[in-house]
C-alpha beads as a LAMMPS data file, in Angstrom:
LAMMPS data file: protein, C-alpha beads

262 atoms
261 bonds

1 atom types
1 bond types

-500.0 500.0 xlo xhi
-500.0 500.0 ylo yhi
-500.0 500.0 zlo zhi

Masses

1 110.0

Atoms # bond

1 1 1 0.000 0.000 0.000
2 1 1 1.079 3.559 -0.645
3 1 1 0.113 6.545 1.439
4 1 1 -0.058 10.061 0.050
5 1 1 -0.071 13.375 1.836
6 1 1 -3.476 14.945 2.313
7 1 1 -4.407 17.699 -0.132
8 1 1 -6.540 20.401 1.460
9 1 1 -7.339 23.661 -0.249
10 1 1 -6.370 26.647 1.956
11 1 1 -9.910 27.976 2.353
12 1 1 -10.826 30.812 4.671
13 1 1 -13.959 29.096 5.966
14 1 1 -14.314 25.930 8.024
15 1 1 -15.738 23.863 5.168
16 1 1 -12.527 22.592 3.587
17 1 1 -12.603 20.538 0.396
18 1 1 -10.261 17.560 0.251
19 1 1 -9.141 15.435 -2.679
20 1 1 -9.395 11.768 -1.771
21 1 1 -7.697 10.494 -4.904
22 1 1 -4.064 9.499 -5.309
23 1 1 -4.048 6.226 -3.382
24 1 1 -2.451 3.091 -4.832
25 1 1 -4.875 0.355 -5.858
26 1 1 -4.591 -3.403 -5.842
27 1 1 -3.118 -4.789 -9.045
28 1 1 -1.134 -1.650 -9.803
29 1 1 -2.020 1.926 -10.612
30 1 1 -3.363 4.705 -8.422
31 1 1 -6.431 6.898 -8.201
32 1 1 -6.435 10.017 -10.363
33 1 1 -5.812 13.279 -8.564
34 1 1 -8.370 16.072 -8.688
35 1 1 -11.351 13.828 -9.483
36 1 1 -12.717 12.750 -6.100
37 1 1 -13.477 15.438 -3.522
38 1 1 -15.208 15.457 -0.151
39 1 1 -16.320 18.167 2.259
40 1 1 -18.873 19.250 4.834
41 1 1 -21.991 21.000 3.566
42 1 1 -21.641 24.527 2.233
43 1 1 -24.213 26.434 4.254
44 1 1 -21.578 28.680 5.868
45 1 1 -19.150 28.739 2.929
46 1 1 -17.518 32.123 2.359
47 1 1 -17.222 33.811 -1.025
48 1 1 -13.607 32.604 -1.090
49 1 1 -14.787 29.058 -0.407
50 1 1 -17.271 29.263 -3.267
51 1 1 -14.590 30.531 -5.639
52 1 1 -12.326 27.632 -4.622
53 1 1 -15.209 25.225 -5.133
54 1 1 -15.830 26.589 -8.640
55 1 1 -12.120 26.201 -9.439
56 1 1 -12.328 22.428 -8.891
57 1 1 -14.251 22.025 -12.147
58 1 1 -16.950 19.930 -10.495
59 1 1 -19.708 18.522 -12.658
60 1 1 -21.441 16.491 -9.930
61 1 1 -22.124 17.091 -6.239
62 1 1 -23.563 14.243 -4.190
63 1 1 -25.534 15.464 -1.173
64 1 1 -25.944 12.692 1.403
65 1 1 -28.269 14.721 3.598
66 1 1 -31.993 14.095 3.888
67 1 1 -34.689 16.462 2.647
68 1 1 -35.170 17.853 6.157
69 1 1 -31.458 18.638 6.524
70 1 1 -31.318 20.357 3.146
71 1 1 -34.280 22.522 4.102
72 1 1 -32.710 23.487 7.433
73 1 1 -29.206 24.045 6.013
74 1 1 -29.342 25.194 2.374
75 1 1 -25.960 25.251 0.677
76 1 1 -24.575 28.502 -0.676
77 1 1 -23.733 28.555 -4.394
78 1 1 -21.801 31.058 -6.478
79 1 1 -23.276 32.790 -9.511
80 1 1 -21.052 30.553 -11.652
81 1 1 -22.235 27.289 -10.098
82 1 1 -23.331 24.818 -12.773
83 1 1 -22.799 21.315 -11.317
84 1 1 -25.605 18.796 -11.088
85 1 1 -26.570 18.054 -7.461
86 1 1 -27.684 14.492 -6.780
87 1 1 -29.635 13.365 -3.733
88 1 1 -32.379 10.893 -2.926
89 1 1 -35.697 11.877 -1.427
90 1 1 -36.410 10.998 2.161
91 1 1 -35.867 12.328 5.638
92 1 1 -33.267 11.552 8.268
93 1 1 -35.173 12.776 11.351
94 1 1 -33.151 15.968 11.011
95 1 1 -30.125 14.358 12.613
96 1 1 -26.621 13.837 11.346
97 1 1 -25.011 10.778 13.002
98 1 1 -23.085 12.887 15.527
99 1 1 -26.359 14.544 16.594
100 1 1 -28.252 11.265 16.659
101 1 1 -25.681 10.002 19.174
102 1 1 -25.658 13.139 21.319
103 1 1 -28.946 13.120 23.209
104 1 1 -28.962 13.417 26.993
105 1 1 -26.214 13.908 29.524
106 1 1 -23.336 11.788 28.270
107 1 1 -19.666 11.182 28.956
108 1 1 -16.980 10.254 26.460
109 1 1 -17.462 6.488 26.805
110 1 1 -21.187 6.796 26.117
111 1 1 -20.546 9.133 23.197
112 1 1 -18.151 6.652 21.584
113 1 1 -20.491 3.716 22.184
114 1 1 -23.377 5.590 20.596
115 1 1 -21.282 6.554 17.598
116 1 1 -20.258 2.922 17.125
117 1 1 -23.911 1.840 17.268
118 1 1 -24.876 4.559 14.803
119 1 1 -22.173 3.506 12.351
120 1 1 -23.160 -0.158 12.675
121 1 1 -26.545 0.706 11.184
122 1 1 -25.209 3.080 8.536
123 1 1 -24.976 0.551 5.653
124 1 1 -28.780 0.293 5.655
125 1 1 -29.927 3.874 6.293
126 1 1 -32.555 4.311 3.522
127 1 1 -31.737 7.884 2.440
128 1 1 -28.004 7.137 2.530
129 1 1 -28.355 3.906 0.552
130 1 1 -30.510 5.600 -2.075
131 1 1 -28.009 8.430 -2.528
132 1 1 -25.024 6.057 -2.608
133 1 1 -26.730 4.335 -5.538
134 1 1 -26.865 7.685 -7.318
135 1 1 -23.228 8.365 -6.422
136 1 1 -21.905 5.114 -7.841
137 1 1 -24.015 5.481 -10.975
138 1 1 -22.655 9.013 -11.486
139 1 1 -19.048 7.871 -11.041
140 1 1 -19.644 5.211 -13.698
141 1 1 -21.321 7.637 -16.129
142 1 1 -19.454 10.942 -15.865
143 1 1 -15.733 11.375 -16.500
144 1 1 -15.398 14.609 -14.524
145 1 1 -14.591 15.757 -10.957
146 1 1 -17.214 15.142 -8.281
147 1 1 -17.655 16.073 -4.635
148 1 1 -19.569 14.221 -1.908
149 1 1 -20.743 15.780 1.342
150 1 1 -23.168 15.352 4.224
151 1 1 -23.439 17.846 7.135
152 1 1 -20.088 17.555 8.918
153 1 1 -18.394 15.645 6.088
154 1 1 -17.099 12.925 8.378
155 1 1 -19.629 10.171 9.087
156 1 1 -21.925 9.458 6.133
157 1 1 -19.323 11.011 3.851
158 1 1 -16.597 8.934 5.511
159 1 1 -18.570 5.747 4.914
160 1 1 -19.338 6.705 1.302
161 1 1 -15.673 7.444 0.567
162 1 1 -14.607 4.159 2.179
163 1 1 -17.029 2.254 -0.059
164 1 1 -15.782 4.020 -3.206
165 1 1 -12.156 3.462 -2.201
166 1 1 -12.676 -0.251 -1.618
167 1 1 -14.570 -0.736 -4.877
168 1 1 -11.649 0.893 -6.697
169 1 1 -9.153 -1.428 -4.988
170 1 1 -7.704 0.890 -2.341
171 1 1 -6.230 -1.112 0.552
172 1 1 -8.272 -1.003 3.769
173 1 1 -5.328 0.508 5.664
174 1 1 -5.275 3.380 3.177
175 1 1 -9.007 3.975 3.244
176 1 1 -8.785 4.147 7.047
177 1 1 -5.875 6.584 6.717
178 1 1 -8.025 8.792 4.516
179 1 1 -10.977 8.582 6.909
180 1 1 -8.820 9.618 9.884
181 1 1 -7.560 12.722 8.065
182 1 1 -10.817 14.312 9.240
183 1 1 -9.145 14.684 12.642
184 1 1 -6.300 16.799 11.256
185 1 1 -7.400 18.327 7.953
186 1 1 -8.515 21.935 7.907
187 1 1 -9.569 23.857 10.989
188 1 1 -10.501 20.937 13.219
189 1 1 -10.793 22.992 16.411
190 1 1 -13.182 25.417 14.703
191 1 1 -15.287 22.512 13.472
192 1 1 -15.422 20.968 16.937
193 1 1 -16.371 24.303 18.514
194 1 1 -19.068 24.844 15.915
195 1 1 -20.413 21.336 16.501
196 1 1 -20.323 21.833 20.255
197 1 1 -22.438 24.973 19.980
198 1 1 -24.976 23.158 17.814
199 1 1 -25.148 20.097 20.080
200 1 1 -25.487 22.121 23.263
201 1 1 -28.110 24.392 21.712
202 1 1 -30.137 21.287 20.887
203 1 1 -29.595 19.231 24.039
204 1 1 -28.379 21.648 26.695
205 1 1 -24.963 22.085 28.283
206 1 1 -24.832 18.744 30.131
207 1 1 -22.454 17.149 27.660
208 1 1 -18.815 16.864 28.675
209 1 1 -16.152 18.488 26.493
210 1 1 -14.451 15.161 25.791
211 1 1 -17.801 13.682 24.780
212 1 1 -18.295 16.551 22.328
213 1 1 -14.871 15.827 20.842
214 1 1 -15.763 12.140 20.481
215 1 1 -18.936 13.097 18.622
216 1 1 -17.258 15.647 16.364
217 1 1 -14.145 13.587 15.543
218 1 1 -13.708 10.261 13.794
219 1 1 -12.383 7.062 15.331
220 1 1 -11.212 3.813 13.699
221 1 1 -13.790 1.953 15.782
222 1 1 -16.588 3.941 14.150
223 1 1 -15.777 3.043 10.550
224 1 1 -14.842 -0.495 11.614
225 1 1 -18.387 -0.900 12.984
226 1 1 -19.939 -0.007 9.625
227 1 1 -17.564 -2.272 7.711
228 1 1 -18.211 -5.089 10.218
229 1 1 -21.919 -4.907 9.379
230 1 1 -21.064 -5.119 5.681
231 1 1 -18.824 -8.148 6.233
232 1 1 -21.294 -9.875 8.564
233 1 1 -24.119 -9.693 6.049
234 1 1 -22.294 -9.807 2.709
235 1 1 -18.714 -10.962 3.242
236 1 1 -17.078 -7.967 1.568
237 1 1 -17.750 -4.471 0.229
238 1 1 -18.077 -5.611 -3.390
239 1 1 -20.872 -8.046 -2.566
240 1 1 -22.609 -5.456 -0.365
241 1 1 -22.423 -2.931 -3.195
242 1 1 -23.901 -5.417 -5.643
243 1 1 -26.709 -6.538 -3.310
244 1 1 -27.623 -3.206 -1.680
245 1 1 -26.282 -0.410 -3.898
246 1 1 -27.160 -1.931 -7.298
247 1 1 -23.486 -1.860 -8.307
248 1 1 -22.724 -4.045 -11.323
249 1 1 -19.494 -5.433 -12.815
250 1 1 -19.941 -3.073 -15.767
251 1 1 -20.139 -0.113 -13.374
252 1 1 -16.956 -1.237 -11.636
253 1 1 -15.168 -1.489 -14.967
254 1 1 -16.386 2.004 -15.850
255 1 1 -15.245 3.656 -12.621
256 1 1 -11.869 1.942 -12.734
257 1 1 -11.425 3.122 -16.318
258 1 1 -12.284 6.707 -15.351
259 1 1 -10.576 6.964 -11.967
260 1 1 -7.481 4.713 -12.002
261 1 1 -4.271 5.525 -13.863
262 1 1 -1.467 3.033 -14.559

Bonds

1 1 1 2
2 1 2 3
3 1 3 4
4 1 4 5
5 1 5 6
6 1 6 7
7 1 7 8
8 1 8 9
9 1 9 10
10 1 10 11
11 1 11 12
12 1 12 13
13 1 13 14
14 1 14 15
15 1 15 16
16 1 16 17
17 1 17 18
18 1 18 19
19 1 19 20
20 1 20 21
21 1 21 22
22 1 22 23
23 1 23 24
24 1 24 25
25 1 25 26
26 1 26 27
27 1 27 28
28 1 28 29
29 1 29 30
30 1 30 31
31 1 31 32
32 1 32 33
33 1 33 34
34 1 34 35
35 1 35 36
36 1 36 37
37 1 37 38
38 1 38 39
39 1 39 40
40 1 40 41
41 1 41 42
42 1 42 43
43 1 43 44
44 1 44 45
45 1 45 46
46 1 46 47
47 1 47 48
48 1 48 49
49 1 49 50
50 1 50 51
51 1 51 52
52 1 52 53
53 1 53 54
54 1 54 55
55 1 55 56
56 1 56 57
57 1 57 58
58 1 58 59
59 1 59 60
60 1 60 61
61 1 61 62
62 1 62 63
63 1 63 64
64 1 64 65
65 1 65 66
66 1 66 67
67 1 67 68
68 1 68 69
69 1 69 70
70 1 70 71
71 1 71 72
72 1 72 73
73 1 73 74
74 1 74 75
75 1 75 76
76 1 76 77
77 1 77 78
78 1 78 79
79 1 79 80
80 1 80 81
81 1 81 82
82 1 82 83
83 1 83 84
84 1 84 85
85 1 85 86
86 1 86 87
87 1 87 88
88 1 88 89
89 1 89 90
90 1 90 91
91 1 91 92
92 1 92 93
93 1 93 94
94 1 94 95
95 1 95 96
96 1 96 97
97 1 97 98
98 1 98 99
99 1 99 100
100 1 100 101
101 1 101 102
102 1 102 103
103 1 103 104
104 1 104 105
105 1 105 106
106 1 106 107
107 1 107 108
108 1 108 109
109 1 109 110
110 1 110 111
111 1 111 112
112 1 112 113
113 1 113 114
114 1 114 115
115 1 115 116
116 1 116 117
117 1 117 118
118 1 118 119
119 1 119 120
120 1 120 121
121 1 121 122
122 1 122 123
123 1 123 124
124 1 124 125
125 1 125 126
126 1 126 127
127 1 127 128
128 1 128 129
129 1 129 130
130 1 130 131
131 1 131 132
132 1 132 133
133 1 133 134
134 1 134 135
135 1 135 136
136 1 136 137
137 1 137 138
138 1 138 139
139 1 139 140
140 1 140 141
141 1 141 142
142 1 142 143
143 1 143 144
144 1 144 145
145 1 145 146
146 1 146 147
147 1 147 148
148 1 148 149
149 1 149 150
150 1 150 151
151 1 151 152
152 1 152 153
153 1 153 154
154 1 154 155
155 1 155 156
156 1 156 157
157 1 157 158
158 1 158 159
159 1 159 160
160 1 160 161
161 1 161 162
162 1 162 163
163 1 163 164
164 1 164 165
165 1 165 166
166 1 166 167
167 1 167 168
168 1 168 169
169 1 169 170
170 1 170 171
171 1 171 172
172 1 172 173
173 1 173 174
174 1 174 175
175 1 175 176
176 1 176 177
177 1 177 178
178 1 178 179
179 1 179 180
180 1 180 181
181 1 181 182
182 1 182 183
183 1 183 184
184 1 184 185
185 1 185 186
186 1 186 187
187 1 187 188
188 1 188 189
189 1 189 190
190 1 190 191
191 1 191 192
192 1 192 193
193 1 193 194
194 1 194 195
195 1 195 196
196 1 196 197
197 1 197 198
198 1 198 199
199 1 199 200
200 1 200 201
201 1 201 202
202 1 202 203
203 1 203 204
204 1 204 205
205 1 205 206
206 1 206 207
207 1 207 208
208 1 208 209
209 1 209 210
210 1 210 211
211 1 211 212
212 1 212 213
213 1 213 214
214 1 214 215
215 1 215 216
216 1 216 217
217 1 217 218
218 1 218 219
219 1 219 220
220 1 220 221
221 1 221 222
222 1 222 223
223 1 223 224
224 1 224 225
225 1 225 226
226 1 226 227
227 1 227 228
228 1 228 229
229 1 229 230
230 1 230 231
231 1 231 232
232 1 232 233
233 1 233 234
234 1 234 235
235 1 235 236
236 1 236 237
237 1 237 238
238 1 238 239
239 1 239 240
240 1 240 241
241 1 241 242
242 1 242 243
243 1 243 244
244 1 244 245
245 1 245 246
246 1 246 247
247 1 247 248
248 1 248 249
249 1 249 250
250 1 250 251
251 1 251 252
252 1 252 253
253 1 253 254
254 1 254 255
255 1 255 256
256 1 256 257
257 1 257 258
258 1 258 259
259 1 259 260
260 1 260 261
261 1 261 262
């Protein structure tokens, strides 16, 4: 396996865009740079952020949020924005995974346990599954840069990126490396503070600081829980993608052709 350094655009806002290409793939080759991007949602994006987003040359944005989340947190767009935005209908009870896990007075151990439970059910969340189907179909159809996001850009987005990485042949150690970059990429302390304000506004101030950090960060145990569900029910990611995400051998051939260079 081959690690690469993270590539984060130096944006002024807290919603940094990160290229998750470049990793080596099984059988030789590596993912193309500048094609696969991820971020948090763009509700609070600055004008500078929007200009940087336009400069990526995106043709597709995949929005993993539910209808209720999109209504509550509409994304800002520049006047030059022209990308297609893909999402599936459906609601998510208004809760991103880190908010779903946050209710009540909790300590760090409870926060982590709730996040693990939330991730364990992620492979079958209806709105997420429906949008992942759209994402994989778009990767197979369009030979152009794309960006995927949810609310915080770490949980549903982290799972989606892990699935795409594995289907392209990225080693599991590398896909975990990419997932954990959330804890260092961009302005992590600003993101945690912003999340803390949101969580406490919703549930009150009875949540410990270390519990907030556990909710607003990523942890190998979280992603492992989602992948364990996939393996338990389907054996591997490829079989899960075929059975649940309607991913076909022809689609795999198409995304490898578009996204892997030798």
